C-alpha positions as CSV (number, residue, x, y, z in Angstrom):
1,M,16.5,40.2,4.3
2,M,16.4,40.0,0.7
3,D,13.8,40.8,-2.5
4,A,12.5,37.8,-3.1
5,C,10.9,38.5,-6.2
6,L,13.5,40.4,-8.5
7,D,13.1,38.1,-11.1
8,R,8.7,37.7,-11.3
9,Q,8.7,34.9,-13.9
10,R,6.2,32.5,-12.5
11,M,7.7,29.9,-10.3
12,P,6.5,26.1,-10.2
13,R,3.8,25.9,-7.2
14,H,4.2,23.2,-4.3
15,L,1.5,21.5,-2.6
16,F,2.2,22.9,1.1
17,C,-1.3,22.5,2.7
18,T,-0.5,24.3,6.4
19,H,-1.8,27.0,8.7
20,C,-0.1,29.9,8.7
21,Q,-1.0,33.7,9.6
22,V,-1.6,36.4,7.7
23,V,-2.5,39.8,8.4
24,R,-3.0,43.2,6.6
25,E,-0.6,45.8,7.6
26,R,-2.5,48.6,7.6
27,D,-4.5,47.5,10.7
28,F,-2.7,44.1,11.7
29,R,-6.6,42.2,10.5
30,L,-5.9,38.4,10.5
31,V,-7.1,38.1,6.8
32,A,-5.7,34.3,6.0
33,D,-5.3,31.2,8.4
34,R,-4.9,28.4,5.5
35,L,-1.9,27.9,3.1
36,H,-2.8,25.8,0.2
37,D,0.5,25.9,-1.8
38,V,4.0,27.7,-2.6
39,S,6.9,28.8,-4.8
40,L,9.7,30.6,-4.1
41,T,7.7,33.8,-4.9
42,G,4.8,33.4,-3.7
43,L,1.7,31.2,-1.8
44,C,-2.4,30.5,-2.5
45,V,-3.7,31.4,1.0
46,T,-7.8,30.9,1.9
47,P,-9.2,34.5,3.0
48,A,-10.9,34.8,6.3
49,E,-11.4,38.5,5.8
50,P,-12.0,40.8,2.0
51,V,-8.9,42.2,1.0
52,M,-8.1,44.2,-2.3
53,T,-5.4,43.6,-5.0
54,G,-2.8,45.2,-4.2
55,D,-2.9,45.2,-0.2
56,R,0.1,45.2,1.8
57,L,0.3,41.7,4.3
58,I,2.5,40.0,6.7
59,V,2.8,36.3,6.4
60,S,4.3,34.0,9.5
61,F,4.2,30.1,8.6
62,R,6.4,27.0,9.9
63,L,7.9,24.7,7.8
64,P,6.2,21.3,8.4
65,D,8.7,18.7,10.3
66,S,10.8,21.4,11.2
67,D,11.7,24.2,13.6
68,T,12.0,27.4,11.0
69,W,9.3,30.1,10.7
70,V,9.5,31.9,7.3
71,D,8.7,35.4,8.0
72,A,7.8,37.7,5.0
73,E,6.2,40.7,4.0
74,A,3.6,39.9,0.7
75,T,1.4,41.7,-1.7
76,V,-2.1,40.3,-2.9
77,A,-1.1,39.6,-7.1
78,R,-5.0,38.3,-7.5
79,V,-7.9,37.4,-5.6
80,I,-9.9,34.2,-6.6
81,H,-13.5,34.5,-6.0
82,G,-14.5,30.5,-7.0
83,R,-17.2,31.7,-9.7
84,R,-15.1,31.1,-12.5
85,P,-14.6,27.4,-14.0
86,G,-12.3,25.2,-12.1
87,E,-12.7,27.6,-8.8
88,H,-14.4,25.7,-6.0
89,M,-13.3,28.4,-3.2
90,R,-12.5,31.8,-2.5
91,A,-8.6,32.5,-2.5
92,L,-5.7,34.6,-2.2
93,G,-2.8,34.6,-4.4
94,L,0.4,36.6,-2.5
95,V,3.5,37.5,-3.8
96,F,6.9,37.5,-1.6
97,D,8.4,41.3,-1.6
98,V,10.2,41.2,1.4
99,I,11.4,37.6,3.3
100,D,14.4,36.6,5.4
101,E,17.1,34.5,2.9
102,D,18.0,32.2,5.8
103,A,13.8,31.0,6.1
104,H,13.9,31.9,2.0
105,L,16.6,29.3,1.9
106,A,14.6,26.7,4.0
107,L,11.9,27.1,2.4
108,A,14.1,26.2,-0.8
109,H,14.7,23.1,0.4
110,Q,11.6,21.6,1.4
111,L,10.0,22.5,-1.5
112,L,12.3,19.9,-3.6
113,E,10.8,16.8,-1.5
114,R,7.2,18.5,-2.0
115,P,4.8,17.6,-5.2
116,L,4.3,20.3,-7.7
117,A,0.8,21.2,-7.9
118,P,-1.2,20.2,-10.5
119,P,-1.5,22.6,-13.3
120,G,-4.7,25.0,-12.8
121,R,-5.3,23.5,-9.3
122,T,-7.3,25.7,-7.7
123,T,-7.8,24.9,-3.7
124,Q,-10.3,22.5,-3.8
125,S,-8.9,19.3,-3.1
126,F,-8.0,15.7,-4.2
127,E,-10.7,14.5,-1.8
128,S,-13.5,16.6,-2.7
129,K,-13.1,16.3,-6.3
130,S,-12.7,12.0,-5.3
131,L,-16.2,12.5,-3.8
132,A,-17.8,14.7,-6.4
133,R,-17.2,12.1,-9.4
134,L,-18.1,9.2,-6.8
135,L,-21.7,11.1,-6.3
136,S,-22.4,12.0,-9.6
137,A,-21.0,8.5,-10.7
138,L,-24.0,7.2,-8.1
139,T,-26.7,9.7,-9.2
140,R,-26.1,8.5,-12.5
141,S,-26.1,5.0,-12.1
142,G,-29.3,4.8,-9.3
143,P,-32.7,3.8,-9.7
144,S,-34.6,6.6,-10.6
145,V,-37.2,7.7,-8.5
146,N,-40.9,8.5,-9.7
147,P,-42.2,12.0,-7.8
148,N,-45.6,10.6,-8.1
């Protein structure tokens, strides 16, 4: 095992949508089940249960197109409530505390093949942004309806 966060500088995030299991260490309750983006030092997941910044978690997910599982210990670094501009849903920013060295190397290899997450990206998908733009354009250009 290795300490994955000796250098806590911000690493580039890569799009990495897949299923995961994130459980709270103190009671083993499932707190998240969807992974959105990953860096070498942490990840962003969609929460299923409320958690607090600083909560210790156990993370497990399988690397796509691989038999390699990443099992790690992590800490909640940020709770995204979806209320700020640009945030469209709840999410958790997790920082790896301990991760198996072989899994960490496999993750690093996978990230080389993954696109970078756009700056300021939250968990809203590209498809939902496109749909929102389309609906907005249709609303503006559509016929006006007189309620009387």
